[in-house]
N, C-alpha and C positions, 0 to 999 in steps of 0.2 A: 104215286107221287107224294112226297112229304111236303108239308106246308112250310117247314122251317129251313129248307135249303134248296139251292138251285138243282133242278133235275137235268142231268147231262146225258145226252144221247150221242154215242159214237156211230156215225154213219159209215158203214162199210160199203153199202151200195153194191157196185159191181167192181170194186177195187180188189176183189179176190181173183179176178181174171180167170174165172171158171175153175179154179183149183181149190178144192175143199180144204187142203192142208194150209193154204194161205188164209182162207177164211177162219180156220181155227186159231191160227197165230194172231189174227186181228182181233178175234173175240177175246183171246187171252190177254192181249195188250190192253184192250179196253177195260177188262176186269181189273187188271193189276193197277191201272191208272186211277181207278175209283169211279168209273162211269156207271150210270144206273142201268143203261140198256144199250144194245147194239141194234142197228137197223140195216136191213137189206132192201133190195128192189126186186120186184117180180113182174115179168112181162110175158104175155102170150104173143110171141113174135109175129105171127100172121094176123093178129088183130091190131096190134099197135102200129105196124109198118105196112105200107102198100107193097104190092108185088114189084112195082117199078123200083122202089127204094131198095128192097131186098136184093134185087138183081144187079144193082149198080156196083161198079168196081170199087173195091176197098181192100187195100193190103192190110193184113193183120196176121198174128201168129197162127190163125186158124184157117187161112185161105185168102182168096182174092176177091171175094164178094162181100157185100154188107150182110147178106144172110149168114154166111159162114162166121163172120165176126160176131153178130148178135147171138147166134146159137152157141158159139164158143163161150160167151160170157154168162149164159143163162143156166141157173141151177134148176133141177127138177126135184121130184119127191125124194129120191135117194139122198140127195145132198141136204135138203131141208130136214129130213129125218135125222141126219147126222148133226146138223146145226141145233135142232131142238134138243136132242139128247145131250150134246156137249154143253149147251148153255145151262141146262138143268143141273148137269154134273158140277160145273164150276160156280153156279149161283149168280147168273146174270140174266135179266130179261132180254128177249129178242122180239122183234116184229119186222114188218116189211111194208114198204109203200107199193101197193099194186098199181099197175098202169092200165088196167082194163078190168072189166067185171069178171071174166073167167079167172083171172089171177086172184081177185078178191075171194072168189069161191074156192080156189085152190088153198088159200091160207086158212080158211074157216075151220077145218078140222083140228088145227093146232091149238085152238082156244087161247089165242094170244090176248094179253091185257090191253094192248094198244093198237090203234090204226093210224095210218099216216096218209094224207092226201098231198101228193107232190104238186108243186106249182103248175107243172104241165097238165095236170088233171083237173085243176080247179074249175075250169069252164065246161067240163063234161058233167052236165047236171044230173043225168041219170046215174052216173057213177057216184057223184057226191051224195045223192039221196040213198043209194044202195049202202054206202058206208055209214051214213048217219043213222040209218035204220037199225044197224047193229048195236047202237047205243053204247059202244065202247069209247073210252077217252081217246079222242082223235086229235092229232097234231096236224094243223092245216097250214101249209106254206103258202105265202101270198105273193110270190114273185110273179112278174109278168102280168099283173092284174091291176085293174082300176079299183077305186073305192066302191063303185057300183057292183063290180064283180064280188068283192068281199062282202058287201051288204047281202047279196043274194045267197052266198054260201052260208053266212051266219044265220040268215032267215031259215034256210033248210034245216040246219042243225037245231035251231031253237024250236022249230015246228016238230021235229022228231023227238025232242027231249034228250038228245044225246049230248054228253059233255064234250067240250072241245077246248083247245088252246090254239090261238092264232100265232103263227111264227112269221115275224117280219123277215123277208127274204129278198135279196137282190140276185136275180138269176144271171150272173156273169161269172165265168169260171176261168181263172181266178178273178176275184173282185178287188179293185183297188180300195185301199182304206177310205179314201175321200169319197167313194161312191156308196159306202155302207149305210149312211143315213140312219144311224141308230136311234135318233130322236123319234123316228116313226113308231117306235115301241110305245112312247107316251101317247102318240096320236091314236093308235089302236086301242090302248087302254081306255082313253077318255071317250072314244066313240062307241065302243062295244061293251064296256064294263065287264070284261072277261079276263081270264088269264092270258098272258101274252109271253112269247118267247122269241128267240132269235136263231135262225138257221143261216150260218155264215159260210161263205165260200172264199174268204180271203186267205192269204198264206200265213198271217201272223195271229197274234192273240189279243191285241189291244181292242178291236171292235167288240169282241165277245165280252170283255171285262166292262167296257163302257155300256154295253147292252144291259148287263146286270145292274149297273148303277142307274140306268134309266127305267128299271122295273122288270126286266126279263126274268121270268121264273123257270124258263127252260132254255137250254143252250144245246143246239145240234151242230156238230162239226164232223166233216168227213175225215177219216183216218186212213193211213197207208203205211205199209212197211218201208216204202222208199218212194219218194216223189218222182224218181227217175224211171219207175216201172211203166210199162205200157198201160195206156188208158186215159180217157178224156178227163177223168176226175182227179187223177193222181196229183197234178200240180196245185190243185186247190185244196189239198188235204194236209192234215197234220201227221207228222211222224211221232214216234213214241214220246219224245221229250215235249213236243208241242201239246199233246193231249194231256200229259201229266200237269203241265203248267195251267192249262185251261181248268182242270178239275180243282187244283189247289187254289188258284187265285180267284176264280169265279165264286167259290164258296167262302172266300175271305172277304169279298166285297161288302156284303151286308154288314159284317162286323165292323169293318172300317168306316162305313157310312154312318153307323150309329142311328140314333133316333131323332137327331136334330134339336134336342133340348139342351140348353146350357146347363152344365154341371160344374160343381167345384168339389172334386174328388178328394179323398183322404191323401192320395198321392200328391196332388197339387198343394194341399195344405201343408204337407211336410216340406215340400220344396219352398213354399212361401215363407216359412219360418226362417229358412236359410237366406233367401234372397231379399227379404224385406226386414232384415234385422234392424235396420236404421229406423224403422217405424215402431219398434217395440213389439209387443204382442199383436198378432193378427189372427 
């Protein structure tokens, strides 16, 4: 992460729908838009979900049960090897949010720069400690959590000595703009004295821009080739033009905000000579 600009993560998650060619198109889209990294999700299906849940009926392109749907969306070593090679080839970092300890172990050989703890995993304290002990920069989403939960997670990371960024998150998909509560970014900064970002699930761009104005140093947004594609995250994702706007405008916010000090620039002085002519020399 660079200190002088907003770090932007394109969350691919499972929007690849189990197709490595779609994944590569999304990676390329993120790179072309100017994102700093892409993120996936990794699950060990039989650890994350119960036998009853996996056996439940669920219509999907892969079959009629939840197991078939979950397995259809899951990438294995073959696909992640391709992702790793492709990201190195085009020059963009990648990482993934593991949803269980075996998945975190699966990701370890790739020697990724970053870790991510999803909101759903933040109360799995053994997992949080396992990630913290790697001492990689970790993005911690804080959706579905109380302040006491965040206190505990921050305590674990501080005890481990591992660097972290808290991401303000509202775990609603998609999230209405009026539910985004971006002022929470200031609350997190004041309470924890750490880097803070925003992981958004809204359909537009305004909350992300306001998040940067509130001090967010990291923006994470889901991306998709087409919001109408199959998948639970597609509707809360940005298509190509959306992520391009996020990158362009989030990085312009700091320049627009300035430093808050009153200035009287040479440009203004030039205009003053024209508009204050009746006052003589100014």
